[in-house]
Backbone bond lengths (Angstrom), bond angles and torsions (degrees), N, CA, C in turn:
res aa  C-N    CA-C-N  psi(-1)  N-CA   C-N-CA  omega(-1)  CA-C   N-CA-C  phi
1 M - - - 1.454 - - 1.507 108.87 -
2 S 1.337 117.21 133.90 1.442 121.16 -178.23 1.518 110.18 -71.91
3 L 1.329 115.75 142.69 1.449 120.82 172.91 1.501 109.41 -82.75
4 K 1.330 117.15 152.12 1.444 120.43 179.42 1.529 109.58 -123.99
5 N 1.335 115.76 144.62 1.443 119.42 176.46 1.518 109.73 -91.45
6 T 1.325 116.67 -175.61 1.443 120.06 -174.09 1.522 112.90 -66.40
7 S 1.317 118.13 -20.78 1.459 121.06 178.27 1.526 112.29 -86.41
8 Q 1.350 115.79 2.23 1.459 122.66 176.69 1.526 112.65 69.05
9 K 1.342 117.95 16.63 1.450 121.05 175.39 1.519 108.79 -87.39
10 T 1.342 116.05 142.40 1.462 119.83 179.50 1.532 109.89 -67.81
11 V 1.319 115.66 131.13 1.448 120.77 177.90 1.519 109.29 -85.58
12 K 1.313 116.10 127.43 1.461 120.12 179.21 1.515 110.48 -66.77
13 R 1.343 116.11 133.03 1.458 119.55 179.89 1.529 109.80 -65.87
14 P 1.320 117.62 132.05 1.475 120.60 -178.96 1.517 111.17 -66.27
15 E 1.346 114.39 155.60 1.454 120.01 -179.19 1.533 111.60 -66.75
16 S 1.316 117.74 -35.93 1.467 120.57 176.25 1.509 109.50 -93.65
17 D 1.333 116.08 154.71 1.459 121.84 -173.23 1.517 113.82 -90.47
18 I 1.318 117.58 -26.59 1.464 121.51 -172.21 1.518 109.32 -126.15
19 L 1.319 115.90 131.91 1.456 120.60 174.28 1.509 108.96 -103.72
20 L 1.318 116.66 122.84 1.457 123.29 175.14 1.529 107.61 -99.65
21 I 1.314 116.38 120.95 1.459 120.80 174.62 1.521 106.34 -102.87
22 G 1.332 115.93 112.09 1.448 119.80 -170.43 1.508 114.32 -126.31
23 C 1.311 114.67 159.06 1.455 122.13 173.27 1.531 109.20 -69.74
24 G 1.318 116.66 136.31 1.453 120.21 179.85 1.520 113.02 -60.19
25 A 1.331 117.18 -24.47 1.467 120.41 178.27 1.519 112.03 -70.18
26 L 1.342 117.33 -12.33 1.462 121.75 -179.57 1.524 112.66 -106.42
27 A 1.320 117.31 2.00 1.466 120.88 -171.41 1.525 112.74 -56.00
28 T 1.330 117.46 -46.82 1.463 120.90 -177.86 1.512 111.77 -59.66
29 E 1.339 115.79 -44.47 1.468 120.92 -177.61 1.531 111.40 -69.69
30 I 1.328 116.48 -41.55 1.480 120.39 -179.47 1.535 109.35 -63.66
31 L 1.318 116.98 -46.05 1.471 119.94 -178.49 1.527 110.67 -67.25
32 A 1.334 118.25 -35.43 1.459 120.59 177.22 1.522 110.99 -63.30
33 L 1.342 117.14 -41.52 1.450 121.04 178.38 1.526 111.88 -67.59
34 K 1.312 116.74 -39.94 1.468 120.19 177.53 1.518 110.89 -60.21
35 Q 1.331 116.29 -45.98 1.455 120.48 -177.88 1.528 111.71 -68.39
36 A 1.321 115.87 -44.15 1.467 120.23 -176.76 1.525 111.65 -64.33
37 N 1.318 117.39 -31.26 1.464 121.34 -175.92 1.515 113.88 -104.02
38 G 1.328 117.40 0.83 1.443 120.42 179.53 1.522 113.98 64.50
39 W 1.342 116.17 33.99 1.458 120.31 -178.99 1.526 110.19 -83.36
40 D 1.309 116.54 65.41 1.456 121.52 -176.50 1.528 112.18 -74.12
41 H 1.324 116.76 -12.46 1.455 119.24 179.28 1.530 112.13 -86.08
42 M 1.338 116.31 5.75 1.451 121.63 178.65 1.528 108.89 -112.97
43 R 1.338 116.39 131.63 1.461 120.34 176.97 1.528 108.63 -113.75
44 L 1.313 115.90 136.92 1.450 121.03 -178.03 1.520 111.09 -102.99
45 Q 1.307 115.36 130.87 1.455 121.91 168.00 1.515 107.80 -121.22
46 C 1.309 116.56 115.04 1.459 120.95 -178.85 1.522 110.91 -99.39
47 L 1.313 115.49 140.10 1.454 122.17 172.42 1.532 107.78 -93.74
48 P 1.336 117.74 159.26 1.467 120.23 -174.93 1.528 112.52 -56.16
49 A 1.307 116.40 134.93 1.462 120.33 -179.55 1.520 112.03 -63.14
50 N 1.333 117.09 -28.46 1.461 118.75 -176.31 1.523 113.43 -73.93
51 L 1.333 117.44 1.08 1.465 118.62 170.87 1.528 111.00 -61.66
52 H 1.328 116.47 -21.84 1.463 119.30 177.76 1.521 111.84 -63.41
53 L 1.330 116.19 -22.48 1.460 118.76 177.14 1.522 111.26 -78.85
54 Y 1.331 116.13 -13.71 1.471 122.46 -179.04 1.526 109.54 -134.54
55 P 1.344 117.48 67.22 1.473 120.11 -171.03 1.528 114.19 -59.38
56 K 1.313 118.31 -23.64 1.463 119.97 178.18 1.534 111.96 -65.70
57 K 1.326 116.98 -18.85 1.464 121.19 -179.04 1.509 113.12 -89.84
58 I 1.326 117.76 -11.44 1.464 121.44 -173.91 1.511 111.71 -63.66
59 T 1.334 118.16 -47.24 1.469 121.35 -174.36 1.518 111.58 -59.89
60 D 1.337 117.47 -47.87 1.461 120.32 -179.81 1.521 111.73 -65.32
61 A 1.338 116.45 -37.06 1.456 119.88 179.73 1.527 111.16 -65.70
62 V 1.341 117.24 -40.94 1.457 120.79 178.39 1.518 110.29 -68.22
63 R 1.338 117.98 -41.72 1.462 120.25 178.23 1.531 110.96 -59.36
64 S 1.320 116.46 -43.60 1.466 120.61 178.74 1.530 110.69 -61.06
65 A 1.325 117.28 -40.94 1.458 121.54 179.48 1.525 111.12 -66.06
66 I 1.335 116.86 -36.37 1.464 120.45 176.34 1.527 110.23 -62.33
67 H 1.327 116.72 -46.57 1.463 120.51 -179.79 1.527 110.83 -63.37
68 D 1.331 117.04 -40.25 1.464 119.79 177.55 1.527 110.18 -63.61
69 G 1.339 117.19 -40.88 1.458 120.07 179.44 1.512 111.51 -63.25
70 R 1.314 117.67 -41.30 1.464 119.99 179.18 1.513 111.44 -67.27
71 A 1.330 116.44 -34.46 1.456 120.18 177.08 1.527 111.07 -64.77
72 Q 1.339 115.95 -25.88 1.475 121.10 177.81 1.532 111.82 -85.59
73 G 1.320 116.58 -4.28 1.463 120.12 176.44 1.512 115.41 103.13
74 Y 1.332 118.69 5.76 1.458 120.75 -179.36 1.536 110.24 -78.33
75 E 1.314 114.71 127.50 1.465 120.97 175.15 1.527 111.08 -100.02
76 N 1.335 116.79 -30.78 1.471 121.84 179.44 1.530 108.61 -103.03
77 I 1.333 115.32 110.46 1.451 121.84 -178.17 1.527 108.10 -128.49
78 Y 1.328 116.07 132.87 1.464 120.27 -179.02 1.526 108.53 -130.70
79 I 1.345 116.60 139.96 1.449 122.02 -173.88 1.522 110.59 -102.40
80 L 1.300 116.03 120.51 1.469 121.55 177.90 1.532 108.98 -103.09
81 Y 1.316 113.77 63.41 1.446 124.33 171.43 1.520 106.97 -132.51
82 A 1.328 116.64 138.63 1.458 119.39 165.62 1.519 107.41 -80.43
83 D 1.331 117.91 -173.23 1.470 118.58 178.15 1.522 110.98 -60.60
84 C 1.308 116.47 -38.68 1.467 122.47 170.00 1.526 113.54 57.06
85 G 1.321 117.70 35.78 1.448 120.42 175.68 1.512 115.33 83.08
86 T 1.339 117.63 12.92 1.466 120.02 -179.92 1.530 112.23 -82.96
87 G 1.301 117.31 -4.58 1.450 121.06 177.36 1.516 114.37 65.91
88 G 1.344 116.45 32.42 1.453 120.96 179.82 1.497 115.00 88.78
89 H 1.341 117.81 -8.65 1.467 120.44 -178.24 1.531 111.68 -66.96
90 L 1.327 116.82 -32.60 1.469 119.61 179.13 1.520 110.13 -64.51
91 D 1.334 117.15 -42.51 1.462 120.92 178.85 1.533 111.20 -64.04
92 T 1.328 116.38 -41.06 1.459 119.94 178.38 1.515 110.88 -60.93
93 M 1.325 116.48 -44.49 1.450 120.78 179.14 1.515 111.46 -64.66
94 C 1.332 117.84 -42.62 1.470 121.10 179.80 1.527 110.12 -60.59
95 E 1.326 116.38 -39.95 1.465 120.17 178.10 1.528 110.32 -64.53
96 E 1.317 116.69 -42.62 1.467 120.70 178.62 1.533 111.36 -62.33
97 E 1.330 116.30 -36.96 1.472 120.73 -177.23 1.521 112.63 -88.60
98 G 1.331 116.86 -8.09 1.470 119.82 179.20 1.499 113.73 72.20
99 V 1.328 117.58 35.49 1.465 121.57 177.79 1.527 108.72 -122.67
100 E 1.330 116.70 161.48 1.450 121.95 177.54 1.523 110.01 -110.71
101 R 1.335 114.48 157.85 1.460 119.86 174.97 1.527 109.01 -129.91
102 I 1.323 115.17 164.26 1.445 120.42 176.80 1.528 109.11 -64.27
103 A 1.312 117.07 141.08 1.464 120.99 -177.88 1.519 111.05 -75.35
104 G 1.326 115.94 144.92 1.453 120.63 174.19 1.509 112.49 135.76
105 P 1.339 117.20 150.65 1.449 121.46 178.84 1.530 113.48 -77.46
106 H 1.337 117.01 -25.24 1.461 121.90 179.97 1.517 108.30 -165.26
107 C 1.330 115.91 169.84 1.470 119.55 -173.92 1.524 111.77 -68.30
108 Y 1.355 118.38 -26.18 1.455 119.26 176.92 1.519 110.02 -59.22
109 S 1.323 115.41 -38.85 1.461 120.87 -176.96 1.517 110.62 -69.64
110 F 1.334 118.94 -50.10 1.463 117.25 -176.08 1.518 113.44 -76.13
111 F 1.336 118.57 -24.18 1.470 117.66 171.97 1.523 110.55 -68.74
112 D 1.316 116.73 -43.11 1.448 121.11 179.05 1.520 111.06 -70.59
113 G 1.326 116.73 -22.15 1.462 123.55 -171.46 1.519 107.16 100.30
114 N 1.341 117.66 115.88 1.452 120.51 -173.45 1.528 113.22 -52.95
115 E 1.335 116.31 -41.27 1.456 119.47 -178.25 1.530 110.98 -66.43
116 A 1.329 116.18 -45.46 1.460 120.39 -179.52 1.516 111.02 -65.50
117 F 1.322 116.32 -40.06 1.459 120.80 -179.20 1.537 110.16 -63.26
118 A 1.326 115.78 -42.91 1.456 120.14 179.70 1.531 111.52 -64.13
119 Q 1.331 116.36 -38.62 1.468 120.39 -179.07 1.525 111.81 -65.89
120 R 1.337 116.28 -29.03 1.464 120.36 -178.55 1.525 112.81 -93.07
121 S 1.314 117.84 3.30 1.458 120.90 -171.56 1.526 113.04 -57.60
122 E 1.331 117.74 -36.33 1.460 119.55 -177.36 1.516 112.93 -72.00
123 T 1.321 116.93 -27.37 1.468 120.13 179.78 1.523 111.38 -94.89
124 D 1.334 117.34 -17.62 1.460 121.11 -176.09 1.526 113.92 -100.92
125 F 1.313 117.76 3.70 1.468 118.86 -172.85 1.523 112.82 -69.02
126 T 1.326 117.79 -13.81 1.467 120.51 174.90 1.532 111.16 -103.30
127 S 1.335 116.61 18.82 1.471 120.93 -178.19 1.527 111.33 -104.20
128 F 1.307 115.97 143.04 1.462 123.25 174.46 1.528 106.21 -107.18
129 F 1.346 117.12 128.74 1.454 121.30 -170.98 1.520 112.56 -105.99
130 L 1.325 114.25 144.31 1.457 122.19 170.64 1.522 108.86 -131.64
131 T 1.330 115.82 148.61 1.463 123.11 172.04 1.530 108.46 -110.06
132 D 1.316 117.01 179.12 1.469 119.75 176.41 1.539 110.92 -52.74
133 F 1.324 114.45 -48.40 1.476 119.02 -178.30 1.518 111.17 -59.57
134 L 1.316 117.04 -46.17 1.455 120.06 -175.98 1.526 112.75 -71.41
135 V 1.323 117.11 -27.44 1.462 118.80 173.08 1.535 108.35 -66.52
136 K 1.323 116.74 -46.01 1.462 120.08 -179.79 1.533 111.83 -63.12
137 Q 1.315 116.20 -36.18 1.478 121.61 -174.37 1.528 111.53 -109.74
138 F 1.338 117.64 30.82 1.449 120.98 -174.24 1.526 112.53 -57.25
139 D 1.307 116.80 -46.05 1.461 118.94 -177.92 1.541 110.80 -65.44
140 S 1.325 117.38 -41.35 1.466 120.94 -175.75 1.520 113.24 -74.03
141 F 1.356 117.32 -32.39 1.457 120.02 -172.96 1.535 114.00 -108.52
142 V 1.325 117.01 -12.14 1.473 119.59 -179.89 1.528 111.01 -125.52
143 W 1.305 116.54 -63.10 1.459 121.45 -170.11 1.544 112.79 -61.83
144 K 1.322 116.43 -52.05 1.476 119.76 -177.35 1.521 112.94 -74.34
145 P 1.350 120.14 -45.46 1.471 118.58 179.05 1.529 113.38 -59.23
146 M 1.318 117.20 -29.78 1.463 120.50 178.03 1.524 112.28 -83.14
147 G 1.329 116.35 -4.07 1.455 120.54 178.52 1.513 114.09 77.91
148 L 1.350 116.59 13.59 1.467 119.36 -176.99 1.530 112.92 -74.44
149 D 1.324 116.52 -17.28 1.471 119.67 177.43 1.530 110.40 -68.82
150 K 1.315 116.08 -33.05 1.476 119.66 -178.89 1.525 112.25 -103.24
151 H 1.302 117.19 -25.88 1.455 120.94 -177.23 1.535 109.40 -134.10
152 P 1.315 117.87 73.52 1.473 120.64 -177.37 1.522 113.21 -60.82
153 E 1.334 116.46 -19.10 1.454 119.45 178.70 1.535 112.58 -65.56
154 L 1.358 115.74 -18.22 1.471 119.88 177.65 1.523 112.02 -66.48
155 R 1.315 116.00 -16.11 1.464 120.07 179.73 1.524 110.73 -53.89
156 D 1.338 116.60 -42.33 1.468 120.54 -177.41 1.521 111.67 -65.74
157 M 1.321 117.73 -30.51 1.449 121.10 178.59 1.528 111.25 -76.49
158 Y 1.337 116.47 -45.83 1.460 120.86 -176.47 1.525 112.71 -70.27
159 F 1.331 116.80 -38.24 1.462 120.99 -167.16 1.534 113.66 -114.89
160 T 1.317 116.65 19.76 1.459 120.68 -179.48 1.526 112.11 -54.98
161 H 1.327 115.73 -41.31 1.462 120.62 -173.68 1.538 113.18 -95.40
162 Y 1.323 117.18 3.80 1.458 120.10 176.82 1.530 109.95 -93.87
163 E 1.305 115.70 143.89 1.464 120.68 178.40 1.508 112.91 -116.45
164 K 1.321 116.75 -25.07 1.474 119.94 -168.79 1.513 111.04 -145.81
165 L 1.330 116.85 142.67 1.462 121.95 168.63 1.515 107.67 -99.96
166 V 1.318 116.95 124.61 1.459 121.98 178.90 1.521 107.83 -108.41
167 Y 1.312 116.08 119.00 1.456 122.14 176.64 1.517 108.24 -94.37
168 L 1.334 116.67 110.41 1.458 123.00 175.29 1.521 107.13 -87.58
169 A 1.311 117.08 100.49 1.467 122.32 -172.44 1.516 111.72 -88.55
170 Q 1.332 116.06 124.68 1.461 120.63 174.81 1.528 111.71 -83.15
171 T 1.322 115.97 -24.29 1.463 121.16 -177.34 1.517 109.35 -133.74
172 N 1.327 115.57 161.79 1.466 120.70 173.73 1.527 107.85 -93.68
173 N 1.310 115.75 103.99 1.463 121.19 -172.84 1.543 106.81 -142.75
174 A 1.319 115.06 110.21 1.466 119.78 -175.67 1.519 111.57 -61.81
175 A 1.336 117.18 -36.42 1.469 119.98 -179.52 1.520 110.99 -66.10
176 L 1.333 117.28 -40.05 1.458 119.99 177.53 1.521 111.27 -68.85
177 D 1.333 116.26 -37.39 1.467 119.56 176.61 1.532 110.24 -58.27
178 A 1.332 115.70 -45.96 1.459 120.14 -179.21 1.523 111.44 -64.84
179 K 1.324 116.08 -39.68 1.473 119.00 -179.94 1.520 110.86 -69.04
180 A 1.341 117.85 -37.80 1.459 121.12 177.73 1.530 110.16 -62.81
181 A 1.321 117.00 -41.87 1.462 120.56 177.47 1.519 110.89 -62.88
182 E 1.331 115.77 -37.57 1.470 119.85 177.43 1.538 110.47 -65.06
183 C 1.345 116.50 -39.07 1.467 120.01 177.92 1.517 110.48 -61.29
184 A 1.329 116.31 -40.94 1.471 120.30 177.35 1.508 111.04 -62.13
185 E 1.323 116.87 -41.58 1.460 120.75 -179.70 1.536 110.41 -64.61
186 R 1.328 115.98 -40.09 1.483 119.61 -179.96 1.523 110.82 -65.04
187 L 1.330 116.31 -33.85 1.467 120.40 179.56 1.533 111.97 -88.46
188 Q 1.326 116.33 -0.50 1.469 122.88 -179.97 1.531 111.50 58.19
189 L 1.333 114.23 45.93 1.450 121.38 178.75 1.527 109.23 -121.69
190 S 1.331 117.08 153.35 1.447 119.28 172.26 1.534 108.04 -69.68
191 F 1.320 116.45 165.94 1.464 120.12 -170.17 1.530 111.12 -126.01
192 E 1.321 114.79 136.80 1.463 121.19 174.48 1.527 108.26 -139.10
193 R 1.318 115.48 132.92 1.463 120.87 175.77 1.527 108.63 -108.45
194 R 1.326 116.34 130.45 1.458 122.08 174.94 1.534 107.89 -124.30
195 F 1.314 115.79 123.08 1.464 118.24 175.36 1.530 108.55 -83.38
196 T 1.331 115.92 118.56 1.468 121.13 179.98 1.517 112.62 -107.94
197 G 1.340 117.37 -20.12 1.461 117.86 -167.08 1.523 108.57 64.03
198 Y 1.330 115.64 -144.17 1.463 119.33 -176.75 1.518 112.46 -96.68
199 G 1.315 117.62 -3.17 1.446 121.21 173.34 1.511 114.77 52.38
200 D 1.335 115.29 -136.84 1.459 121.28 -177.63 1.532 112.51 -70.66
201 L 1.347 116.80 -15.16 1.460 118.02 175.25 1.535 110.06 -61.72
202 A 1.336 116.01 -40.93 1.469 120.49 -179.54 1.520 111.44 -66.94
203 T 1.330 116.73 -46.06 1.471 119.40 -177.19 1.526 110.84 -69.06
204 S 1.330 116.75 -35.01 1.451 119.97 179.26 1.535 110.66 -66.66
205 M 1.345 116.07 -45.90 1.468 119.02 179.28 1.505 111.39 -65.15
206 E 1.335 117.59 -36.83 1.456 120.37 178.14 1.517 111.04 -62.57
207 S 1.307 117.25 -42.15 1.446 121.25 178.87 1.529 111.45 -61.77
208 V 1.353 115.92 -43.86 1.451 120.75 179.29 1.529 110.38 -64.78
209 A 1.334 116.05 -43.44 1.462 120.65 -178.33 1.517 112.35 -62.36
210 N 1.309 116.62 -36.46 1.469 120.57 -174.17 1.518 114.32 -89.49
211 N 1.336 116.09 -20.35 1.470 118.50 -171.44 1.509 114.72 -114.30
212 S 1.333 117.39 -7.57 1.450 118.25 -178.94 1.533 111.37 -86.37
């Protein structure tokens, strides 16, 4: 049955069957999975990655994107955001809108695999995590927002209880490995690299692609 907008005009059914509303920090990985698996029936709409700096804005931004997607005729909508600091508000909104999202408290968890991440929680609680995206955007998303570019002495306040930087690598990239190690050195933390690939992001998208 065709959806109708407020002007009562029939909305043309979109060419793709599934709308993915995703965090801009995941765009590279989502598009790589779409291409590798031939999921041409899925369309990605990414919201700005810098919403992570303002987590209270994420829920309303995702809700707005859901409404826009429905206005375009999408019936199958899936959210590629973890809770991301919304304090459960994102889940409440998704339930209200009748949509599902990828499981996990944050992208570190679902890249590592939610089960594996939870099992390591007691040993990883003094670890600071980076993904491919955050290694590439370290200055924009970590160093400058924390004010470390102007006040490097704040490092001791922010990272007193951290012991290690863990780089959760989605790809094998020597340049990113070197940059991640440099980030650890700048934060005066020991360094560990873990190759995760796409983790639960891949299995979640596969489930949506095959069952929607």
